[in-house]
N, C-alpha and C positions, 0 to 999 in steps of 0.2 A: 628240401622243396623239389629237387629234381625227381625224386621218387614219386611225388604226387603228380608232377607233370607227365611222367612216363605213363602213369595209370590213366590220366586224361587222354593221352595219345592212343593208348591201347584200346580204350572203350570207343574213342572216336573212329578209329580205323575199323574195328570189328563191327560196330553197329552201322557203320557206313558201307560195309561190304557183305556181311553174312546174310542179311535179309534178301539181298538181290541174288546172291549165289544160290541160296535155298530156293528162291523163286525160279531161277533158271533150271534148278535140278528137279522140278516137279515132274519132268518127263520120265524120270527113273522110277516113280511110284513111291508110295508112302512106306512100304516095307523096306525097300532098298535104302531110302533116306534114313529110316530107323536103324538099320544095320550100321550105316556110316556114323550116325550119331552115337550109337552104343560103343563102337570102336574108339571114337574120339574121346568119350568120357573115360573109357578104360585107360587110354594113353595119358590123359590128364591126371588121373588118380595115381597111376604108376610112376609118373614123373615126380609127383609130390612125395610119394613114399621113398623113391630112390634118392631124392634130395635129402630127406631126413636120415636115411641110413648110410648113404655114401658121402654126403657133404658136398658143398658148392659155395664158391664166393659169390656174393650178391651182384657185383659188377660183371663178373663173367657170365652169370646166369642171364642177366639182362641182355648182354651182347649176343649170346647164343639164341635167345628168344627172337631178337630182331632179325638175325640171320635166317631163322626158320620161317619167319613171316615172309621175307624176301623170296626164299626158296619155294614157299607154298603158293605165292601170288598167281603164277600162271597155270597152276595145276587144274583148276576147274574148267579150263578151256580144252582139256584133253579127254573128256568123256567121263563115264562113271567112275572108273578106277582112279582117274586123276582127282575127281571130286572126293573120293574116300581118303586118298592120301592127303589132300588138302585139309580135310577135317581133322585128321590125326595130327598133322604137323602144326596146324594153327592152334588147336587146343593144347598141345604140348607147350607151344610158345606162350600162350595165355597163362598157363599154370606157372611156368618159370618166371614170368614177369611179376605175377601176383606174389609169389613167394619171395623173390628178390627184394621187391619194394617193401613188403611187410617187415622183412628182417632189418632193412635199413632203418625204418622208423623205430622198431623195438630196441635196436642197439644205440641209436644216436639221440633219442629223445628221453628226457628224464621221466620217471614213472608218473609223476603228477601231471604230465602234459600229454600222455598217450592218447587219452580220449579225444582231446582237441585235434591232434594230428590225424588220427584215424577217421575222425569226422570230416576234416578238411579233405583228406584223400577221397572219402566217399562222395563228397560234394562235387569234386572235380570229375570223378568217374561218372556221376549222374549227368553233369553238364556235357561231357563227351558223348554219353549215350543218347542225349537229347539232340545234339547237333549232328552227330554222325549220319542218321538216317536221311536228313534233309540234303546233306552234301552228297551222300551216296545215291539218292533218288535223282538228283540233277545229273550226276556223272553217268548213271546207268541209262537214263532216258536219252542222253546225248551220244554216248559212246558204246553202250552195251557192256558186255562182260569184259571186253578188252580194257575198257576204261576203268572198271573196278580193279582189274589186275594192276594197272599202272598206278592207281590210287594207293593200293596196298604196298606196292614196291617202293614208291616215293616215301610213304609214311614210315616204312621199315628202315629206310636209310636215315631219316630224321631221328628215329628212336635209337638207332645204333650210335649216332653222334651224341645224342643226349646221354646215353648210358655211360659214355666215357667220363662224365662228370659225377657218376654215381659212386658213393662211398663203398669201399670193398670190405664187407663184413663176412666172416666165415660161418656157413652152416656146417658145423663140425660133424664128421662121420660118427655114428654111434650104433652099436649093435644092441644096446639095451636102452630102451626108451621108457622111462618111468616119469609119470607126471602126477600132479596133485589130484586129489578127488574133486577139487573145484574145477580143474581143467576138464576132467571127465564129464562132470555135470554140464559145463559150458558147451563142450563138444556135442553132447546129446541134445541139448536145447537148440543149438545151431542146426543140427541135422534135421530135427523135426520142424523147426521154423522154415528152413529151406524147402522141406518137403511140402508144407502147406503152400508156400509161395509158388513152387513149381507146379503143383497139382492144379491150383486155381488158374494159373497163367496158361497151362497146357490144355485144360479141358473146358474152360469157360467159352473160348471162341467157337469150337465145334458144337457145344451145347446150344449156344445162341443161334448158330447157323441152322441146326437141326429143327429149331422151332420157328424159323423164318424171321428172326429178329434182325432189324436193320444193321448194316455194317457200322453205323455211327456208334452203336452200343459197344462194340468191340474196340473201336478206336478210342472211345472215352475211357475204357478200362486201362489201356496201356499208357495213355497220356497222363491220367491221374496217378497211376502207379509210379511213373517217373517223378511227378511232382511230389508225391508223398515221400518217396525215398530221399529226395533232395532236402525236404523240410525236416525230416526226422534225424538227420545225421548229427547236427549240433546239439540238440537236446540230449541225445544218447551220450555223446562225448562229454558234455557238461556234467551229466549225472555221475559218470564214472570218475571223472577228475575230482569231483567234490565228495567222493566216497559214498554216494547214494546208491545202495545196492538193490535198486528196484528192477532186477532182471525179469520179473514177472510181467511188467507193463507191456512189452512188445508181444508177449504170448496172449495176453488178454485182447489186444488189438487184432492180432491175427485170428483168434477164435471168433471175434465179431465178424470179420471178413468171411470166414468159413461158413458161418451160420447164414450170412446174407447171400452168399454166392449163388445158390440155386434160384434165388429171386431176382437176380441181376438181368432182367428182361427189358430194361429201358436204359437209355443213355445216362440218366441221372443216377439210377441204382448201380449201374456198371461203374460209373465214375466214383461213387462212394466206396464200392468194394475195392477198386483199384487203388484209391487213395489209402485205404486202411492197410492193404497188403504192403504197399510201398512204405508207408509211414512206420508200420510195425517193424519191417526189416531194417529201415533206415535207423531207427532207434537202437535196435539190437546189435547191428554190425559193429559200431565202434566200441560198445560196451564189452562184447564177447571177445573181439580181437585184442582189446587192451588187456583183458584178463589173461588170455593165452600168452601175451607178450611178457608177462611177469614171471614166467617159468625160468628156471636157471638155464636150461638149454633152449634159448629163444628161437633160434632158427629151426631146430628139430620140432619144437612145439608148434610153430606156425605152419611149417610144411605139412604136418599131419592134420592140423586143425581145419585147414581149408579143403580137406577131402570130403567134408560133410556134404557139400553140394554134389560131388560126384556120386556118392553113395545114394543120395536122394534121387538123382537123375537116373541112375542105372537100375535101382531096385524098387524104391518106394513109389515113384511116379508110374512105372509100368504095372506095379501091383494094383494101384488105384484104377488104372485103365482096364484091368482084367475083370472088373466087376460087372461088365455087361451093358452098362448104359452111362451116358454122360452125367446124368444127375447123381447116380450112385458114385461115380468117380469123383465128382465135386464134393459130395458129402463125406468122402473118405478123409478130406482135409480137416473135418471136425475132429476126427480121432487124432491126427498128427498134431493139431493145434492144442488139443487137450493134454496130450503127452508132453508137449513143450511147456505148457503152463505148469504141470505138476513138477517137472524137472527144474524149471526156472524158479519156482517158489522155494524148492529145497535149496537151490543155489543162492537165492537171496538171503536165506536164513544163515548160511554158512560163510558167505563171502566177506562180510564186514570184518570178522576176526582175521580171515585170511589176508585181506588187503592191509590190515594194520601190521601184520607180521612181515610182509614182503616189500612194503613201501616205506620210505623214510617219513617220519612225522614232520 
């Protein structure tokens, strides 16, 4: 349970800090912020790969992450280069915490309960993500960026203390990483679902702004996305634990969102698109993570599995943005959702026999 609470704290502190740090960083320009974000995603991905190849204890990884958050907290006060270093350190800390807590669940929980625990973990993350911006807004409006730095520093100390109670499981070093074909299909499905999630979330707000759509439409999208993610977790976890290999359902939901996204020109349609995006990912996350956790090298499997988000952010989202207009960028998510649907349909066909072979009856 400590691992779940750590993820709640992680989302709480990051969603309570990053929106206002990024708001403060607007003076650097979009290109400069893009460079910082790209370097941060690269650092995140490399830390996950290094964990898989070199090994790390889950409890140590969580403590290192808390220390990095503490170290990073004052850096945005130091100008652009401080902001860049903050992005790199904070994203590395985020990655280490994610991997450490995923490994604890995979090692400590019996296979038939993985879906439930990854769902519960996701629910607490969603709650932290919902509460964080409200607390951060109050702190930022009262104390400015210094208040945000103090908020992060205090939260990092709490997380460090909590991590002392985290079970220590080893992500064993391995130079040869071989996983099942079901793992590969799950990874690719996750990659393309994450791509659709990020494409719509990245390009819908400027698309709406370019057409003069009221801000309430954008707010409705993000609020409904959080709600959808919250409500999708338990159904996804329940299906996996019951052996229902309906991995294609989240892809169908995400494809519906992709088809609707260019028409999200009102608060109600934006809310519907946001809910579908969040609900689709909410169902998919515990199912796909639980499948990855069944590999024999659990820590290595999960360390690499969660690089899908980084690959999507670094390569596929910019590719969508290069198409020349916001509506074309949004429509690119139709392709990524279709690919996710094809892969998840194939995974659904193969997963039942695979689950029977790796889980006790």
